[in-house]
N, C-alpha and C positions, 0 to 999 in steps of 0.2 A: 527574479527581485528576492536578493536575502531580507531575512525577517529583521525588525529591528526590537522586537521584545520577545522575550518565553518568559510568560510567567507559571512556574510551578505550585500552584497553588493560589487561594484567592490571598494570602497572608504576603505574594511576593509582588502583589500591584503597587504600582508606587503609589501614594499617596496623593502626586500632584497630577494623576494620572488624565483627566478630563473625562469628558463624554467619550461613550463609545457607541459606535454600531456592532452589534453583533450578531454571528450568525454561531449555530452550535449543532454538532454531531460528531459520531465517533470520526468521520473522515478518513475511513480506511481505503489507503491506495491513493486519496485524493484524486480522484480520475475526473471528466471530462464534466458530470454531474456537479461534482462537486466543485468545480470551478466555475460554473453556471453561478452556484449561489454567492461563490463569493464575489462575482462581477457583478449580481445585485446587490449585494451588501455595499457595494462600494456604491455604485449610483443610487441609493439611499443615504449612505454618508455625506455626500456631495450635495444632498437635498435638507437633510437636516444637521450636518454638523457631526463631528467626532470621528476618533480614529476606529479602523476597521480591524475587528478583534474576532477570531475564531476560538469558539469554545469546545475542547475536544475534551475525552474520559479515555482512562489508561488505570487500568486495564478493561478491555472490551465490557461494558455493562451486562451483557450474559455472562460472563465467566464469575459474576459474581451471584446474580439474580437467579440464572437456571446452568450452573456450569457444564451440565450434559451439552448444551447446544453453544459452547464456547464456540466461535466459527474460527475456521484456519486466516490469516492474515495477511492481507496484502502488502502491507509493510511495518515496518518498527517502528516504536514511537520517535523516534528519532530523526527517521526520514519521514514520518509525517507530518511534523513541526516544519521542516526546511520544504518541502514543498507546500505546504499553507502559504509560507511567506514568498512562494516564488509563483504562487497564484495570486498575490495581493494580497494578504493578510497583514497590518503592519504590528500585529500581537499576535500569538499564541496563547491560550490558558490552559494549560494541562491539568485536570480535575479528576483526581485520584476516586475512582470509581471504588467506594466500600459500602461495606453493607449500611452502616450509619449514613450515609451518604443515600442509599437507595431507600430509605424510611422519610425523606423529606418530604413533604406533602408539595403539590405545585407552589403554592404561596411561597412557601419557606426557599424552595430552590428561587424564584425569583427577587425575592428580596437578599437572600444570600449573595447570591450569585451576579445577578443585572442591575439591582437596584446598589447595594451597598458596596458590592465589590466594581463591577465595571461601570458604572452611573451609566446605563444605559439611556440613548439617543432614541434607539430603533432597535430591532430584533427581526432577523429573519432566517425564517423557517420554512422547509417542506411544507404541504397543506397536508402531509399525515403524520404530523410531527405529535408526539406524545411527550409528556415531560411527568416527575413528578413519582411519589409513594403508589405500585401498581401500574404504572401509567395512566395517573388519574386526569391529568391536565392535556388537554388539546387546544388547537389553535382558536376557538372562541375564548377559553378562560384565558390563556395566553393575551389576548385582544383587551378585555374586561381588565387584567391586572396591569398592562398598561396604560389604560386610561386612569388606574387608579395610581399611577407612580411615574407619568408623563414618561413616557415612551411607544414610541409605534411600533407595530408588528406589520409586516409585509411577508403572506405567506406565498411561497414562493412554487407556480402550478408546474406539472414538470412537463408540461409542454412547451415550457421558453425554453430559449436559447439550444444549446445544446446537449439538454437531459436527453431529449427522446431524438430519435432517428426512425424517418421512415425508409424501409429500404425493400428490397426485393424478399425477406423476409418477414415484412409487415414491420410494426411499431419496436422498435429496440429502446427500452428503456437502462443509461447509463445507471446501472448501480453496483454497488462493491457484491452483492448475491450473486448478478451474472457474470461479472470478471472472475469470480471464484470458480464458478461452475468453468467459464470457460478456461480458466488454467488447471483444473482439474481434470478436465477433457484432453489437455493436452497443446490446445487450442491458442497459444502463446501470440500468433499475429492478431487475431482477435482481442485479444485481452490488451497488446499495447496501443492497438487502434483505440479501446476505450479508455485507457488510461494515458494515450497521447506520449508513451515511452514504455520501455521493455519493462516487464514482471521484472521484479529483484528480489532475491533470498538473499541474506548474508549471513554469514558463521565463518567457524574458524576451520583453517584447514588440519586434518588431522590425518593420523598415519592409515593406510586401509592395506590389503594385500601385495602392494607391491609388485601386480601381477602386469600395470600398463608397463612399468619401465622394462619390465623382462620384453616385453613385445616390442617395445621402441616408442610405444607412448605415453610417456609418465603422466602420471594425472592428479591434480588437485581434490582430493576427497573432502570434502566441506560436512564439516556439523551444522545443520540448519539451527537457526535461531528457535524458539520453544513456540510451538503454533503457526509458524510459516507455513503459507500456500505454494507446497512444492509442485511443480507440474505432474503430470501423468507420466509412466515411465516409456522412457523412449530415449531419442537420441536427436540435439537440439543445437541448432547452432546460435552462437552468442558471446558475450564478452565478461570477462573476468576482471572486476575494477578491485585494486588494490587500495587497501585501506577505509573502501566502503563507502563510499564520496565520489558527486561526479568529475569534482575535479581533480580526481588520483587518475593514474595508470590503467588506461582500458585496452588489455589484450585481447584478441580472437581467439575463442577457444571452439570446440566441440565438447558439448556436454549428453554426457550419458545418466540416467537416473535409472534405475531397477535391481535385480538381485543378483545379475554375473549369471543366468541360465547355462551358458554353455560351462561354466565351470561348477552347474548344480550350487550357487550359490542362496545363501539364504535373508541373507541382510539387505535390506534396501539400501543402497549408495547413491548418492549425489556427488558425481567428480568430473570434470572439464581436463580436458588435453589442451594445452596453449599450441596454438599450432606452430609447428618449424621449431618449436624450444624443447630441449632438453636439459635446460644449466638452470633452471629457476628451482629455488627450495623456498616452498611459501607455508613450511610447516610452522604451527600457533598463528600464524598471518589472521587477522580479520579482513577477510574480502566479500565481494558480492558477485553473484552472476546474475546476469540481464539473459534473460529468455528474448530471443530474437524470430525464429521460426523452428518449427517442429521438422526434422528430417525424415524420421520413420519411427514405426513402434520397436520395443524391444524383440530381439531375435533370439533363437536358440542355435548354435550352427555345432556342425558335425566337428568337431576338431578346430586347431586353432587356425590351419592355414586359408579355411573360407572366412573363421573368422579376421584375418588381418586382410584378406581382399575388400571386405565390407569397410572396415577400417580405413583404409586408404580412401573409399569413394565417401564414405564421411566425413571427411576431413579435406577432401576435395570440393566438395559440396559445400561444407561448413564455409569455406574460403570463399568462395562463389557467391554466396548468399552476402556474407559480410562485404564483401568489396562492395556490392550492388548497392548495398545499402547506407556505404560513406558514413559510417558510423562517426 
């Protein structure tokens, strides 16, 4: 479901927008837990009236408040906005997180964003939600401010909907932190289960060593966007999406991440071979890599011949994995 509106800042909200039912968060990755929050917001909107608005922040608040704790991101801002729309938000408000915004008291945030900006009739947040300068506000304060400004607050427990799943490993909370850990460990299949789609990184195709072309497997070398959560070193089956959008052309690929230890490489590369294609010129294009399954870790081979044998096996396995997934 595409979003109907995107508001880049409070000043972009139309004067005749009307009442909103708002959920607030970074929503990095727009995973299963986030979708449960959007669903809860929709249910509240059906009761109190108003359109569903997801309020998000860019850059990540940690980048401003504690730069040394800036997390690697599961999605770009544009992807996040599109995914929030698909999840059911009627509009997305993008608040630029600045040092000045970080100084707003909880009351200022509520008055500027929820009351004056979005005319909130209801607000849905996680039960651990904190807001305002030095995270001074909590759900209890939000409820008190809501009573004063005529909006209801619905705290969402982690036990609701798809936010938590009981499995063999016990309780799993669908969080960006959990998914980020999966990605950084190379478990892109588990990340995809939590995201309900393959993990994606985007960037521009740049020139590499051209060694793949010499070996018969020309690759597209990706320069990922800053702070992208790049999976652990290894070889993966996935998709190269031209244009970086879901409706664009998707090509099956074997993706390699690492330093090319067989050739004593030092620079970490993210590169993809489009299966059975040697005719593509992707240099300078903005593309996305979608990661479906990790095939193996990075290995160092004793020369080109054993490397070529393994590369053929990687390509064959990637083809089998992607064919089975019916992308």
